[in-house]
C-alpha atoms as one frame of an Amber mdcrd trajectory, in Angstrom:
protein
  -5.136 -12.882  34.579  -4.564  -9.222  35.363  -1.359  -9.228  33.302  -3.174
 -10.702  30.301  -5.910  -8.103  30.533  -3.282  -5.407  30.443  -1.648  -6.914
  27.365  -5.035  -7.414  25.683  -6.036  -3.808  26.354  -2.742  -2.564  24.897
  -3.305  -4.642  21.762  -6.834  -3.301  21.274  -5.742   0.313  21.738  -2.830
  -0.104  19.308  -4.991  -1.810  16.708  -7.838   0.680  16.914  -5.370   3.527
  16.575  -3.770   1.889  13.563  -7.108   1.626  11.761  -6.901   5.352  11.057
  -3.317   5.202   9.790  -2.895   5.839   6.054   0.686   6.372   4.847   1.529
   9.753   3.404   3.087  10.380   0.007   6.891  10.617   0.483   8.100  14.110
   1.453  10.565  16.087  -0.643  13.713  14.619   0.920  12.467  11.093   0.080
  11.045  12.003  -3.355  12.534  15.290  -4.690  10.177  15.761  -7.651  11.805
  18.995  -8.815  15.309  17.530  -8.822  14.227  14.294 -10.562  12.410  16.126
 -13.365  15.307  18.592 -13.807  17.874  15.772 -14.049  15.743  13.885 -16.570
  15.167  16.987 -18.707  18.864  17.892 -18.693  19.972  14.443 -19.800  17.359
  14.366 -22.544  18.219  17.871 -23.788  21.925  17.076 -24.051  21.132  13.851
 -25.926  18.751  15.566 -28.369  21.298  18.315 -29.093  24.061  15.752 -29.706
  21.819  13.679 -31.994  20.672  16.739 -33.951  24.298  17.844 -34.478  25.295
  14.449 -35.941  24.549  14.252 -39.699  24.233  10.454 -39.599  21.309  10.722
 -37.168  19.109  13.070 -39.198  16.524  10.306 -39.682  15.929  10.313 -35.928
  14.440  13.846 -36.214  15.606  14.994 -32.790  13.345  18.061 -32.781  10.130
  16.130 -33.447   9.467  14.104 -30.300   6.689  14.425 -27.751   8.262  13.500
 -24.394   6.567  12.754 -21.071   8.132  12.257 -17.640   5.888  10.388 -15.197
   6.397   9.880 -11.455   4.336   7.191  -9.687   5.046   7.039  -5.925   3.226
   4.463  -3.786   3.382   4.002  -0.013   2.048   0.955   1.854   1.693   0.453
   5.612   0.934  -2.863   7.333   0.437  -3.471  11.061  -0.410  -6.851  12.533
  -0.839  -8.075  16.102  -2.034 -11.202  17.861  -2.547 -12.673  21.298  -3.258
 -15.925  23.088  -3.137 -17.631  26.436  -2.866 -20.985  28.158  -4.551 -21.868
  31.460  -4.421 -24.769  33.945  -7.612 -25.910  35.658  -6.991 -27.764  38.920
  -9.659 -30.424  39.615  -7.943 -32.091  42.559  -4.392 -32.323  43.888  -3.678
 -35.335  41.675  -5.439 -34.260  38.463  -5.488 -31.037  36.402  -6.445 -29.910
  32.872  -4.475 -27.572  30.596  -6.262 -25.588  27.851  -4.941 -22.965  25.424
  -6.106 -20.155  23.180  -3.240 -19.466  20.789  -1.959 -19.732  17.241  -3.866
 -17.938  15.743  -5.804 -16.928  18.866  -6.586 -13.213  18.678  -5.264 -11.538
  15.495  -5.667  -8.237  13.716  -4.135  -7.049  10.442  -4.402  -3.410   9.369
  -3.192  -2.134   5.991  -3.129   1.279   4.373  -2.078   2.215   0.828  -1.732
   5.603  -0.829  -0.522   6.240  -4.372  -0.308   9.174  -6.737   1.017  10.099
 -10.160   1.881  13.105 -12.282   3.101  13.520 -15.857   5.162  16.378 -17.305
   5.170  16.770 -21.096   7.249  18.776 -23.564   8.380  18.803 -27.184  12.041
  17.968 -27.799  12.560  20.904 -30.170  11.279  23.342 -27.544  13.402  21.717
 -24.834  16.558  22.077 -26.926  16.135  25.872 -27.066  14.775  26.367 -23.523
  17.160  28.735 -21.731  15.306  28.577 -18.399  16.506  25.011 -17.805  19.737
  25.000 -15.801  22.061  22.054 -16.493  23.469  20.543 -14.411  20.486  21.031
 -12.092  21.117  23.311  -9.139  19.002  21.134  -6.840  21.538  18.998  -4.918
  20.067  15.698  -3.760  21.331  12.318  -2.607  18.306  10.572  -4.124  19.365
   8.118  -6.817  16.577   9.227  -9.194  17.901  12.799  -8.976  21.404  11.734
  -9.951  22.751  10.235 -13.163  19.951   8.211 -14.758  21.605   7.175 -17.994
  18.553   8.071 -20.077  20.586  10.420 -22.281  23.127   7.738 -23.142  20.326
   5.238 -23.816  18.628   7.693 -26.187  21.871   8.345 -28.091  22.469   4.599
 -28.473  18.908   4.186 -29.737  19.517   6.791 -32.444  22.843   5.189 -33.341
  21.097   1.854 -33.924  19.251   3.358 -36.903  22.529   3.124 -38.828  22.043
  -0.650 -39.039  19.685  -0.264 -42.006  18.080   2.608 -43.856  14.669   0.943
 -43.543  14.665   1.185 -39.735  12.717   3.839 -37.840  12.428   4.588 -34.113
   9.006   4.449 -32.501   7.790   4.627 -28.883  11.081   4.728 -26.923  10.441
   4.015 -23.241  12.706   4.236 -20.190  11.804   3.052 -16.662  13.519   3.293
 -13.297  12.012   1.912 -10.100  13.135   1.944  -6.467  11.481  -0.099  -3.725
  12.308   0.455  -0.049  10.825  -1.842   2.589  11.181  -1.595   6.379   9.759
  -4.259   8.699   9.856  -5.146  12.396   8.406  -7.954  14.521   8.264  -8.737
  18.232   6.600 -11.026  20.756   5.748 -11.070  24.452   5.388 -14.081  26.771
   4.463 -13.982  30.447   4.511 -17.267  32.343   3.137 -17.839  35.833   1.856
 -20.917  37.701  -1.642 -20.612  36.267  -0.552 -20.455  32.624   1.050 -18.216
  29.969   0.003 -14.983  28.266   1.130 -14.572  24.664   1.261 -11.487  22.456
   2.897 -10.657  19.118   3.450  -7.441  17.218   4.617  -6.779  13.657   4.607
  -4.086  11.050   6.076  -3.013   7.731   6.370   0.110   5.596   6.946  -0.104
   1.840   7.813   2.778  -0.467   7.734   2.249  -4.226   8.969   5.062  -6.510
   8.694   4.623 -10.277  10.009   6.985 -12.949   8.792   6.495 -16.507  10.075
   8.438 -19.534   8.246   7.822 -22.789   8.537   9.435 -26.217   6.456   9.467
 -29.332   7.530  10.901 -32.718   5.641  13.935 -33.990   4.761  13.154 -37.587
   5.258  15.633 -40.386   2.154  17.618 -41.187   0.195  16.222 -44.110  -1.227
  18.430 -46.847  -4.980  18.187 -47.275  -6.765  19.759 -50.249 -10.390  20.663
 -49.585 -12.806  22.005 -52.162 -15.424  24.308 -50.695 -18.799  25.053 -52.248
 -20.205  28.520 -51.461 -23.928  28.992 -50.971 -24.362  30.329 -54.512 -22.819
  27.115 -55.920 -21.650  29.116 -58.954 -17.993  28.431 -58.407 -15.708  26.345
 -56.269 -12.655  27.331 -54.280  -9.832  24.973 -53.402  -8.309  25.405 -49.912
  -4.969  23.813 -48.976  -4.046  23.263 -45.331  -1.297  21.393 -43.481  -2.560
  19.571 -40.383  -1.665  16.684 -38.107  -3.974  13.768 -38.780  -3.264  12.092
 -35.409  -2.332  14.212 -32.397   0.851  12.914 -30.699  -0.773  13.306 -27.268
  -3.372  10.672 -28.190  -0.796   8.069 -29.155   1.256   8.991 -26.104  -1.712
   8.225 -23.835  -2.167   4.874 -25.587   1.517   4.168 -25.056   1.125   4.873
 -21.332  -1.747   2.378 -21.133   0.339  -0.217 -22.969   3.259   0.285 -20.555
   0.963  -0.078 -17.526  -0.456  -3.345 -18.886   3.016  -4.760 -19.471   4.009
  -3.831 -15.918   0.974  -5.633 -14.501   1.860  -8.768 -16.470   5.306  -8.928
 -14.827   3.971  -8.652 -11.287
């Protein structure tokens, strides 16, 4: 009985301590944000420059794209433990009773989740002339999202597809990369003695989900609006011409992000 009390006390202490455990957002070596964004921007800049220099791809309008790079890391921690026992009650030398408290017996499951997200935006025309961006990036990293992504090649192929027909136009290109890492461990403890058996089990897992989303929305040509103003005297009118964007690209880009999130939920 003393051995079981010791095991039970250890379980309670471990479980109570785990209740305060919330996983942290991955550190820089596990999620090098600077290197991932630099690699993505470099691949996109090279693709936009190549597309703009190709006469056949003029309809793609390489300098008129609103681009966003979004990182969505998520960490999940799960700790579970359980315990049980069996005992033998001796009534007389010829008769005894065996009883058990097990499966599930005593159980506790503790989970913690932490997620975050950040979006970086730029205009393709500005990126193409940005001399502060160093390509290839000078941030060496072994992380797969900070290496060759293939987004530049995908963008070039998307522009090349417009040659299929003159009536085609590109709208809302989207590129996603996701990495999921999961670590888990389980163990059990059994102690048998003449009076019965003490049972204990331990288990835990750690899951890291890193998603990179690159979305683009075309910046429309400014439309000319003619407005006739009426001064207070109302003796004459004056026509004012202005070129404005009717729909801001940031608004449609936000709607595109919501649409992408909904599609991702439908596949889960």
